Chimera marker file (.cmm) of the C-alpha trace (Angstrom):
<marker_set name="trace">
<marker id="1" x="-38.925" y="-53.415" z="-67.295" r="1" g="1" b="0" radius="0.5"/>
<marker id="2" x="-40.917" y="-50.197" z="-67.291" r="1" g="1" b="0" radius="0.5"/>
<marker id="3" x="-39.425" y="-46.793" z="-66.623" r="1" g="1" b="0" radius="0.5"/>
<marker id="4" x="-40.138" y="-45.474" z="-63.158" r="1" g="1" b="0" radius="0.5"/>
<marker id="5" x="-40.276" y="-42.138" z="-61.401" r="1" g="1" b="0" radius="0.5"/>
<marker id="6" x="-39.213" y="-41.107" z="-57.937" r="1" g="1" b="0" radius="0.5"/>
<marker id="7" x="-42.873" y="-40.759" z="-56.921" r="1" g="1" b="0" radius="0.5"/>
<marker id="8" x="-43.265" y="-44.532" z="-57.296" r="1" g="1" b="0" radius="0.5"/>
<marker id="9" x="-40.986" y="-45.229" z="-54.314" r="1" g="1" b="0" radius="0.5"/>
<marker id="10" x="-43.315" y="-43.509" z="-51.824" r="1" g="1" b="0" radius="0.5"/>
<marker id="11" x="-44.411" y="-46.158" z="-49.349" r="1" g="1" b="0" radius="0.5"/>
<marker id="12" x="-41.505" y="-48.497" z="-50.128" r="1" g="1" b="0" radius="0.5"/>
<marker id="13" x="-38.138" y="-49.248" z="-48.547" r="1" g="1" b="0" radius="0.5"/>
<marker id="14" x="-35.211" y="-48.075" z="-50.635" r="1" g="1" b="0" radius="0.5"/>
<marker id="15" x="-31.481" y="-48.137" z="-50.144" r="1" g="1" b="0" radius="0.5"/>
<marker id="16" x="-30.218" y="-44.575" z="-50.064" r="1" g="1" b="0" radius="0.5"/>
<marker id="17" x="-26.594" y="-44.098" z="-51.052" r="1" g="1" b="0" radius="0.5"/>
<marker id="18" x="-25.541" y="-40.910" z="-49.305" r="1" g="1" b="0" radius="0.5"/>
<marker id="19" x="-22.927" y="-38.469" z="-50.509" r="1" g="1" b="0" radius="0.5"/>
<marker id="20" x="-22.206" y="-37.739" z="-46.853" r="1" g="1" b="0" radius="0.5"/>
<marker id="21" x="-23.792" y="-39.042" z="-43.616" r="1" g="1" b="0" radius="0.5"/>
<marker id="22" x="-22.289" y="-36.183" z="-41.593" r="1" g="1" b="0" radius="0.5"/>
<marker id="23" x="-24.918" y="-34.496" z="-39.462" r="1" g="1" b="0" radius="0.5"/>
<marker id="24" x="-27.255" y="-37.489" z="-39.529" r="1" g="1" b="0" radius="0.5"/>
<marker id="25" x="-25.541" y="-39.441" z="-36.729" r="1" g="1" b="0" radius="0.5"/>
<marker id="26" x="-27.594" y="-37.694" z="-34.058" r="1" g="1" b="0" radius="0.5"/>
<marker id="27" x="-30.764" y="-39.247" z="-35.483" r="1" g="1" b="0" radius="0.5"/>
<marker id="28" x="-29.282" y="-42.732" z="-35.820" r="1" g="1" b="0" radius="0.5"/>
<marker id="29" x="-28.066" y="-42.794" z="-39.437" r="1" g="1" b="0" radius="0.5"/>
<marker id="30" x="-24.504" y="-44.053" z="-39.088" r="1" g="1" b="0" radius="0.5"/>
<marker id="31" x="-23.942" y="-45.657" z="-42.476" r="1" g="1" b="0" radius="0.5"/>
<marker id="32" x="-23.589" y="-44.135" z="-45.909" r="1" g="1" b="0" radius="0.5"/>
<marker id="33" x="-26.157" y="-46.529" z="-47.388" r="1" g="1" b="0" radius="0.5"/>
<marker id="34" x="-29.139" y="-46.998" z="-45.060" r="1" g="1" b="0" radius="0.5"/>
<marker id="35" x="-32.398" y="-48.728" z="-45.986" r="1" g="1" b="0" radius="0.5"/>
<marker id="36" x="-35.233" y="-46.268" z="-45.343" r="1" g="1" b="0" radius="0.5"/>
<marker id="37" x="-39.007" y="-46.192" z="-45.778" r="1" g="1" b="0" radius="0.5"/>
<marker id="38" x="-39.973" y="-43.280" z="-48.034" r="1" g="1" b="0" radius="0.5"/>
<marker id="39" x="-43.193" y="-41.531" z="-47.006" r="1" g="1" b="0" radius="0.5"/>
<marker id="40" x="-43.051" y="-38.560" z="-49.351" r="1" g="1" b="0" radius="0.5"/>
<marker id="41" x="-40.935" y="-36.317" z="-51.495" r="1" g="1" b="0" radius="0.5"/>
<marker id="42" x="-40.774" y="-32.668" z="-52.390" r="1" g="1" b="0" radius="0.5"/>
<marker id="43" x="-38.420" y="-30.120" z="-53.949" r="1" g="1" b="0" radius="0.5"/>
<marker id="44" x="-36.067" y="-30.273" z="-50.940" r="1" g="1" b="0" radius="0.5"/>
<marker id="45" x="-35.661" y="-34.051" z="-50.688" r="1" g="1" b="0" radius="0.5"/>
<marker id="46" x="-37.148" y="-37.321" z="-49.487" r="1" g="1" b="0" radius="0.5"/>
<marker id="47" x="-39.313" y="-37.558" z="-46.406" r="1" g="1" b="0" radius="0.5"/>
<marker id="48" x="-38.465" y="-40.791" z="-44.609" r="1" g="1" b="0" radius="0.5"/>
<marker id="49" x="-39.875" y="-42.558" z="-41.600" r="1" g="1" b="0" radius="0.5"/>
<marker id="50" x="-37.976" y="-42.819" z="-38.335" r="1" g="1" b="0" radius="0.5"/>
<marker id="51" x="-40.016" y="-45.360" z="-36.355" r="1" g="1" b="0" radius="0.5"/>
<marker id="52" x="-38.185" y="-45.009" z="-33.036" r="1" g="1" b="0" radius="0.5"/>
<marker id="53" x="-36.830" y="-41.494" z="-32.634" r="1" g="1" b="0" radius="0.5"/>
<marker id="54" x="-35.473" y="-40.833" z="-29.129" r="1" g="1" b="0" radius="0.5"/>
<marker id="55" x="-35.942" y="-37.531" z="-27.326" r="1" g="1" b="0" radius="0.5"/>
<marker id="56" x="-34.069" y="-37.184" z="-24.060" r="1" g="1" b="0" radius="0.5"/>
<marker id="57" x="-34.922" y="-34.693" z="-21.356" r="1" g="1" b="0" radius="0.5"/>
<marker id="58" x="-31.527" y="-33.625" z="-20.018" r="1" g="1" b="0" radius="0.5"/>
<marker id="59" x="-32.391" y="-30.360" z="-18.218" r="1" g="1" b="0" radius="0.5"/>
<marker id="60" x="-34.776" y="-29.489" z="-15.408" r="1" g="1" b="0" radius="0.5"/>
<marker id="61" x="-37.444" y="-26.752" z="-15.569" r="1" g="1" b="0" radius="0.5"/>
<marker id="62" x="-34.767" y="-24.132" z="-14.757" r="1" g="1" b="0" radius="0.5"/>
<marker id="63" x="-32.410" y="-25.260" z="-17.538" r="1" g="1" b="0" radius="0.5"/>
<marker id="64" x="-29.963" y="-27.015" z="-15.222" r="1" g="1" b="0" radius="0.5"/>
<marker id="65" x="-28.545" y="-30.384" z="-16.336" r="1" g="1" b="0" radius="0.5"/>
<marker id="66" x="-30.227" y="-33.408" z="-14.798" r="1" g="1" b="0" radius="0.5"/>
<marker id="67" x="-28.126" y="-36.182" z="-13.257" r="1" g="1" b="0" radius="0.5"/>
<marker id="68" x="-27.897" y="-39.196" z="-15.599" r="1" g="1" b="0" radius="0.5"/>
<marker id="69" x="-30.206" y="-41.309" z="-13.424" r="1" g="1" b="0" radius="0.5"/>
<marker id="70" x="-32.961" y="-38.652" z="-13.725" r="1" g="1" b="0" radius="0.5"/>
<marker id="71" x="-32.813" y="-38.178" z="-17.496" r="1" g="1" b="0" radius="0.5"/>
<marker id="72" x="-35.955" y="-39.288" z="-19.296" r="1" g="1" b="0" radius="0.5"/>
<marker id="73" x="-35.981" y="-40.942" z="-22.728" r="1" g="1" b="0" radius="0.5"/>
<marker id="74" x="-39.116" y="-40.778" z="-24.833" r="1" g="1" b="0" radius="0.5"/>
<marker id="75" x="-39.431" y="-42.908" z="-27.955" r="1" g="1" b="0" radius="0.5"/>
<marker id="76" x="-41.535" y="-41.329" z="-30.712" r="1" g="1" b="0" radius="0.5"/>
<marker id="77" x="-42.532" y="-42.019" z="-34.274" r="1" g="1" b="0" radius="0.5"/>
<marker id="78" x="-41.039" y="-39.288" z="-36.432" r="1" g="1" b="0" radius="0.5"/>
<marker id="79" x="-40.364" y="-38.338" z="-40.030" r="1" g="1" b="0" radius="0.5"/>
<marker id="80" x="-37.384" y="-36.419" z="-41.295" r="1" g="1" b="0" radius="0.5"/>
<marker id="81" x="-36.318" y="-34.726" z="-44.486" r="1" g="1" b="0" radius="0.5"/>
<marker id="82" x="-33.303" y="-36.232" z="-46.202" r="1" g="1" b="0" radius="0.5"/>
<marker id="83" x="-32.137" y="-33.417" z="-48.477" r="1" g="1" b="0" radius="0.5"/>
<marker id="84" x="-31.401" y="-34.153" z="-52.138" r="1" g="1" b="0" radius="0.5"/>
<marker id="85" x="-27.840" y="-32.842" z="-51.727" r="1" g="1" b="0" radius="0.5"/>
<marker id="86" x="-27.128" y="-35.696" z="-49.271" r="1" g="1" b="0" radius="0.5"/>
<marker id="87" x="-28.282" y="-38.352" z="-51.775" r="1" g="1" b="0" radius="0.5"/>
<marker id="88" x="-25.912" y="-39.789" z="-54.406" r="1" g="1" b="0" radius="0.5"/>
<marker id="89" x="-28.431" y="-42.351" z="-55.676" r="1" g="1" b="0" radius="0.5"/>
<marker id="90" x="-31.422" y="-44.487" z="-54.696" r="1" g="1" b="0" radius="0.5"/>
<marker id="91" x="-31.788" y="-48.245" z="-55.075" r="1" g="1" b="0" radius="0.5"/>
<marker id="92" x="-35.369" y="-49.545" z="-55.377" r="1" g="1" b="0" radius="0.5"/>
<marker id="93" x="-36.329" y="-53.223" z="-55.098" r="1" g="1" b="0" radius="0.5"/>
<marker id="94" x="-39.701" y="-53.533" z="-56.879" r="1" g="1" b="0" radius="0.5"/>
<marker id="95" x="-40.009" y="-57.324" z="-56.626" r="1" g="1" b="0" radius="0.5"/>
<marker id="96" x="-38.296" y="-58.015" z="-53.312" r="1" g="1" b="0" radius="0.5"/>
<marker id="97" x="-40.668" y="-59.314" z="-50.663" r="1" g="1" b="0" radius="0.5"/>
<marker id="98" x="-40.856" y="-57.028" z="-47.651" r="1" g="1" b="0" radius="0.5"/>
<marker id="99" x="-39.690" y="-53.896" z="-49.459" r="1" g="1" b="0" radius="0.5"/>
<marker id="100" x="-43.126" y="-52.889" z="-50.779" r="1" g="1" b="0" radius="0.5"/>
<marker id="101" x="-45.609" y="-51.874" z="-48.124" r="1" g="1" b="0" radius="0.5"/>
<marker id="102" x="-47.629" y="-52.774" z="-46.180" r="1" g="1" b="0" radius="0.5"/>
<marker id="103" x="-45.526" y="-55.628" z="-44.882" r="1" g="1" b="0" radius="0.5"/>
<marker id="104" x="-44.472" y="-57.446" z="-41.718" r="1" g="1" b="0" radius="0.5"/>
<marker id="105" x="-41.309" y="-55.335" z="-41.381" r="1" g="1" b="0" radius="0.5"/>
<marker id="106" x="-43.296" y="-52.250" z="-40.320" r="1" g="1" b="0" radius="0.5"/>
<marker id="107" x="-42.171" y="-52.542" z="-36.692" r="1" g="1" b="0" radius="0.5"/>
<marker id="108" x="-38.453" y="-53.019" z="-37.381" r="1" g="1" b="0" radius="0.5"/>
<marker id="109" x="-35.921" y="-50.158" z="-36.981" r="1" g="1" b="0" radius="0.5"/>
<marker id="110" x="-34.928" y="-50.064" z="-40.639" r="1" g="1" b="0" radius="0.5"/>
<marker id="111" x="-31.835" y="-47.960" z="-41.286" r="1" g="1" b="0" radius="0.5"/>
<marker id="112" x="-31.246" y="-46.696" z="-37.769" r="1" g="1" b="0" radius="0.5"/>
<marker id="113" x="-28.947" y="-47.564" z="-34.912" r="1" g="1" b="0" radius="0.5"/>
<marker id="114" x="-31.155" y="-47.903" z="-31.869" r="1" g="1" b="0" radius="0.5"/>
<marker id="115" x="-29.907" y="-46.871" z="-28.410" r="1" g="1" b="0" radius="0.5"/>
<marker id="116" x="-30.035" y="-49.474" z="-25.682" r="1" g="1" b="0" radius="0.5"/>
<marker id="117" x="-33.334" y="-49.476" z="-23.798" r="1" g="1" b="0" radius="0.5"/>
<marker id="118" x="-31.712" y="-48.882" z="-20.411" r="1" g="1" b="0" radius="0.5"/>
<marker id="119" x="-28.725" y="-46.758" z="-21.380" r="1" g="1" b="0" radius="0.5"/>
<link id1="1" id2="2" r="1" g="1" b="0" radius="0.2"/>
<link id1="2" id2="3" r="1" g="1" b="0" radius="0.2"/>
<link id1="3" id2="4" r="1" g="1" b="0" radius="0.2"/>
<link id1="4" id2="5" r="1" g="1" b="0" radius="0.2"/>
<link id1="5" id2="6" r="1" g="1" b="0" radius="0.2"/>
<link id1="6" id2="7" r="1" g="1" b="0" radius="0.2"/>
<link id1="7" id2="8" r="1" g="1" b="0" radius="0.2"/>
<link id1="8" id2="9" r="1" g="1" b="0" radius="0.2"/>
<link id1="9" id2="10" r="1" g="1" b="0" radius="0.2"/>
<link id1="10" id2="11" r="1" g="1" b="0" radius="0.2"/>
<link id1="11" id2="12" r="1" g="1" b="0" radius="0.2"/>
<link id1="12" id2="13" r="1" g="1" b="0" radius="0.2"/>
<link id1="13" id2="14" r="1" g="1" b="0" radius="0.2"/>
<link id1="14" id2="15" r="1" g="1" b="0" radius="0.2"/>
<link id1="15" id2="16" r="1" g="1" b="0" radius="0.2"/>
<link id1="16" id2="17" r="1" g="1" b="0" radius="0.2"/>
<link id1="17" id2="18" r="1" g="1" b="0" radius="0.2"/>
<link id1="18" id2="19" r="1" g="1" b="0" radius="0.2"/>
<link id1="19" id2="20" r="1" g="1" b="0" radius="0.2"/>
<link id1="20" id2="21" r="1" g="1" b="0" radius="0.2"/>
<link id1="21" id2="22" r="1" g="1" b="0" radius="0.2"/>
<link id1="22" id2="23" r="1" g="1" b="0" radius="0.2"/>
<link id1="23" id2="24" r="1" g="1" b="0" radius="0.2"/>
<link id1="24" id2="25" r="1" g="1" b="0" radius="0.2"/>
<link id1="25" id2="26" r="1" g="1" b="0" radius="0.2"/>
<link id1="26" id2="27" r="1" g="1" b="0" radius="0.2"/>
<link id1="27" id2="28" r="1" g="1" b="0" radius="0.2"/>
<link id1="28" id2="29" r="1" g="1" b="0" radius="0.2"/>
<link id1="29" id2="30" r="1" g="1" b="0" radius="0.2"/>
<link id1="30" id2="31" r="1" g="1" b="0" radius="0.2"/>
<link id1="31" id2="32" r="1" g="1" b="0" radius="0.2"/>
<link id1="32" id2="33" r="1" g="1" b="0" radius="0.2"/>
<link id1="33" id2="34" r="1" g="1" b="0" radius="0.2"/>
<link id1="34" id2="35" r="1" g="1" b="0" radius="0.2"/>
<link id1="35" id2="36" r="1" g="1" b="0" radius="0.2"/>
<link id1="36" id2="37" r="1" g="1" b="0" radius="0.2"/>
<link id1="37" id2="38" r="1" g="1" b="0" radius="0.2"/>
<link id1="38" id2="39" r="1" g="1" b="0" radius="0.2"/>
<link id1="39" id2="40" r="1" g="1" b="0" radius="0.2"/>
<link id1="40" id2="41" r="1" g="1" b="0" radius="0.2"/>
<link id1="41" id2="42" r="1" g="1" b="0" radius="0.2"/>
<link id1="42" id2="43" r="1" g="1" b="0" radius="0.2"/>
<link id1="43" id2="44" r="1" g="1" b="0" radius="0.2"/>
<link id1="44" id2="45" r="1" g="1" b="0" radius="0.2"/>
<link id1="45" id2="46" r="1" g="1" b="0" radius="0.2"/>
<link id1="46" id2="47" r="1" g="1" b="0" radius="0.2"/>
<link id1="47" id2="48" r="1" g="1" b="0" radius="0.2"/>
<link id1="48" id2="49" r="1" g="1" b="0" radius="0.2"/>
<link id1="49" id2="50" r="1" g="1" b="0" radius="0.2"/>
<link id1="50" id2="51" r="1" g="1" b="0" radius="0.2"/>
<link id1="51" id2="52" r="1" g="1" b="0" radius="0.2"/>
<link id1="52" id2="53" r="1" g="1" b="0" radius="0.2"/>
<link id1="53" id2="54" r="1" g="1" b="0" radius="0.2"/>
<link id1="54" id2="55" r="1" g="1" b="0" radius="0.2"/>
<link id1="55" id2="56" r="1" g="1" b="0" radius="0.2"/>
<link id1="56" id2="57" r="1" g="1" b="0" radius="0.2"/>
<link id1="57" id2="58" r="1" g="1" b="0" radius="0.2"/>
<link id1="58" id2="59" r="1" g="1" b="0" radius="0.2"/>
<link id1="59" id2="60" r="1" g="1" b="0" radius="0.2"/>
<link id1="60" id2="61" r="1" g="1" b="0" radius="0.2"/>
<link id1="61" id2="62" r="1" g="1" b="0" radius="0.2"/>
<link id1="62" id2="63" r="1" g="1" b="0" radius="0.2"/>
<link id1="63" id2="64" r="1" g="1" b="0" radius="0.2"/>
<link id1="64" id2="65" r="1" g="1" b="0" radius="0.2"/>
<link id1="65" id2="66" r="1" g="1" b="0" radius="0.2"/>
<link id1="66" id2="67" r="1" g="1" b="0" radius="0.2"/>
<link id1="67" id2="68" r="1" g="1" b="0" radius="0.2"/>
<link id1="68" id2="69" r="1" g="1" b="0" radius="0.2"/>
<link id1="69" id2="70" r="1" g="1" b="0" radius="0.2"/>
<link id1="70" id2="71" r="1" g="1" b="0" radius="0.2"/>
<link id1="71" id2="72" r="1" g="1" b="0" radius="0.2"/>
<link id1="72" id2="73" r="1" g="1" b="0" radius="0.2"/>
<link id1="73" id2="74" r="1" g="1" b="0" radius="0.2"/>
<link id1="74" id2="75" r="1" g="1" b="0" radius="0.2"/>
<link id1="75" id2="76" r="1" g="1" b="0" radius="0.2"/>
<link id1="76" id2="77" r="1" g="1" b="0" radius="0.2"/>
<link id1="77" id2="78" r="1" g="1" b="0" radius="0.2"/>
<link id1="78" id2="79" r="1" g="1" b="0" radius="0.2"/>
<link id1="79" id2="80" r="1" g="1" b="0" radius="0.2"/>
<link id1="80" id2="81" r="1" g="1" b="0" radius="0.2"/>
<link id1="81" id2="82" r="1" g="1" b="0" radius="0.2"/>
<link id1="82" id2="83" r="1" g="1" b="0" radius="0.2"/>
<link id1="83" id2="84" r="1" g="1" b="0" radius="0.2"/>
<link id1="84" id2="85" r="1" g="1" b="0" radius="0.2"/>
<link id1="85" id2="86" r="1" g="1" b="0" radius="0.2"/>
<link id1="86" id2="87" r="1" g="1" b="0" radius="0.2"/>
<link id1="87" id2="88" r="1" g="1" b="0" radius="0.2"/>
<link id1="88" id2="89" r="1" g="1" b="0" radius="0.2"/>
<link id1="89" id2="90" r="1" g="1" b="0" radius="0.2"/>
<link id1="90" id2="91" r="1" g="1" b="0" radius="0.2"/>
<link id1="91" id2="92" r="1" g="1" b="0" radius="0.2"/>
<link id1="92" id2="93" r="1" g="1" b="0" radius="0.2"/>
<link id1="93" id2="94" r="1" g="1" b="0" radius="0.2"/>
<link id1="94" id2="95" r="1" g="1" b="0" radius="0.2"/>
<link id1="95" id2="96" r="1" g="1" b="0" radius="0.2"/>
<link id1="96" id2="97" r="1" g="1" b="0" radius="0.2"/>
<link id1="97" id2="98" r="1" g="1" b="0" radius="0.2"/>
<link id1="98" id2="99" r="1" g="1" b="0" radius="0.2"/>
<link id1="99" id2="100" r="1" g="1" b="0" radius="0.2"/>
<link id1="100" id2="101" r="1" g="1" b="0" radius="0.2"/>
<link id1="101" id2="102" r="1" g="1" b="0" radius="0.2"/>
<link id1="102" id2="103" r="1" g="1" b="0" radius="0.2"/>
<link id1="103" id2="104" r="1" g="1" b="0" radius="0.2"/>
<link id1="104" id2="105" r="1" g="1" b="0" radius="0.2"/>
<link id1="105" id2="106" r="1" g="1" b="0" radius="0.2"/>
<link id1="106" id2="107" r="1" g="1" b="0" radius="0.2"/>
<link id1="107" id2="108" r="1" g="1" b="0" radius="0.2"/>
<link id1="108" id2="109" r="1" g="1" b="0" radius="0.2"/>
<link id1="109" id2="110" r="1" g="1" b="0" radius="0.2"/>
<link id1="110" id2="111" r="1" g="1" b="0" radius="0.2"/>
<link id1="111" id2="112" r="1" g="1" b="0" radius="0.2"/>
<link id1="112" id2="113" r="1" g="1" b="0" radius="0.2"/>
<link id1="113" id2="114" r="1" g="1" b="0" radius="0.2"/>
<link id1="114" id2="115" r="1" g="1" b="0" radius="0.2"/>
<link id1="115" id2="116" r="1" g="1" b="0" radius="0.2"/>
<link id1="116" id2="117" r="1" g="1" b="0" radius="0.2"/>
<link id1="117" id2="118" r="1" g="1" b="0" radius="0.2"/>
<link id1="118" id2="119" r="1" g="1" b="0" radius="0.2"/>
</marker_set>
């Protein structure tokens, strides 16, 4: 097996073992070992894909809270930075089908808890 570098995981799904998931719950990361698609890396951490990020409009134009039945959810594609200090280790699967991209799993919510469509 050849030696690899972190740059080789860009574009692949990896299992990220987190030192702490605290603070990531609001974006759907609720486990300490999510599977995430890496789209880049830099000195601060890994850039990962969030295929179904939810923004919710909860206030009106004057800043007043909207009643629950008037709140608007918008689903967006997003990327977020997972800082190096949150990562204990990475697990890469170089020969596992579906973990190297492109693949048929592109439309699945890998690594994220998705809110109910009508909640």
